[in-house]
C-alpha positions as CSV (number, residue, x, y, z in Angstrom):
1,X,-14.5,-57.4,-1.0
2,X,-15.2,-59.3,-4.0
3,X,-12.4,-60.5,-5.9
4,X,-10.9,-58.1,-8.7
5,X,-11.9,-58.9,-12.3
6,X,-9.2,-57.6,-14.2
7,X,-5.3,-57.5,-13.9
8,X,-5.5,-53.5,-13.7
9,X,-7.9,-53.9,-10.8
10,X,-5.5,-56.2,-8.8
11,X,-2.6,-53.7,-9.6
12,X,-4.7,-50.9,-8.0
13,X,-5.7,-53.0,-5.0
14,X,-2.1,-53.9,-4.4
15,X,-0.8,-50.7,-4.8
16,X,-3.4,-48.9,-2.5
17,X,-2.8,-51.7,0.2
18,X,0.9,-51.1,0.4
19,X,0.3,-47.1,0.4
20,X,-2.2,-47.7,3.3
21,X,0.5,-49.9,5.2
22,X,3.0,-47.4,4.8
23,X,0.8,-44.5,6.1
24,X,-0.6,-46.6,9.1
25,X,3.0,-47.2,10.0
26,X,4.1,-43.6,9.3
27,X,6.9,-45.0,7.0
28,X,7.9,-42.6,4.0
29,X,9.1,-43.9,0.7
30,X,12.7,-42.7,1.4
31,X,12.5,-45.0,4.7
32,X,11.1,-47.9,2.7
33,X,14.0,-47.7,0.3
34,X,16.4,-47.7,3.3
35,X,14.6,-50.7,4.7
36,X,14.4,-52.6,1.4
37,X,18.3,-52.4,1.0
38,X,18.5,-55.1,3.8
39,X,16.5,-57.5,1.5
40,X,18.8,-57.1,-1.6
41,X,16.7,-53.9,-3.2
42,X,20.0,-51.7,-3.5
43,X,18.8,-49.5,-6.4
44,X,15.3,-48.4,-4.9
45,X,14.9,-44.8,-4.4
46,X,12.1,-42.7,-3.0
47,X,11.3,-41.8,-6.6
48,X,11.5,-45.4,-7.8
49,X,9.1,-46.5,-5.2
50,X,6.6,-43.7,-5.7
51,X,6.6,-44.6,-9.8
52,X,5.9,-48.2,-8.9
53,X,3.0,-47.4,-6.7
54,X,1.6,-44.8,-8.9
55,X,1.6,-47.1,-11.8
56,X,0.5,-49.9,-9.7
57,X,2.9,-52.3,-11.6
58,X,5.1,-54.1,-9.3
59,X,6.4,-57.9,-9.0
60,X,5.1,-59.8,-6.2
61,X,8.7,-60.2,-4.6
62,X,8.9,-56.3,-4.3
63,X,5.4,-56.3,-2.6
64,X,6.3,-59.1,-0.2
65,X,9.7,-57.5,0.7
66,X,8.4,-54.2,1.2
67,X,5.6,-55.7,3.6
68,X,8.5,-57.7,5.7
69,X,10.7,-54.6,5.7
70,X,7.7,-52.4,7.2
71,X,6.8,-55.1,9.6
72,X,3.5,-56.2,8.4
73,X,3.2,-59.9,9.6
74,X,-0.2,-60.7,8.3
75,X,-2.1,-59.8,5.3
76,X,-5.8,-60.6,4.9
77,X,-6.6,-61.0,1.0
78,X,-10.0,-59.7,1.9
79,X,-8.4,-56.5,2.6
80,X,-6.5,-56.3,-0.8
């Protein structure tokens, strides 16, 4: 996949990638919120995660922590 050309496109790709990884692992937003608590994200809820993923705007540390929390050990940049 060619690189994104705009920030909005990058945001959409990151959001779709995280949603796909959650679905692939059959992990709900509630379960992700629980798992993120172990990484210091005490205030995350199902609703806050859903909002982040719908908007596509979330910081890189949230993206990385989410991937670690769901057990995603490898990310191919071509897949984002």
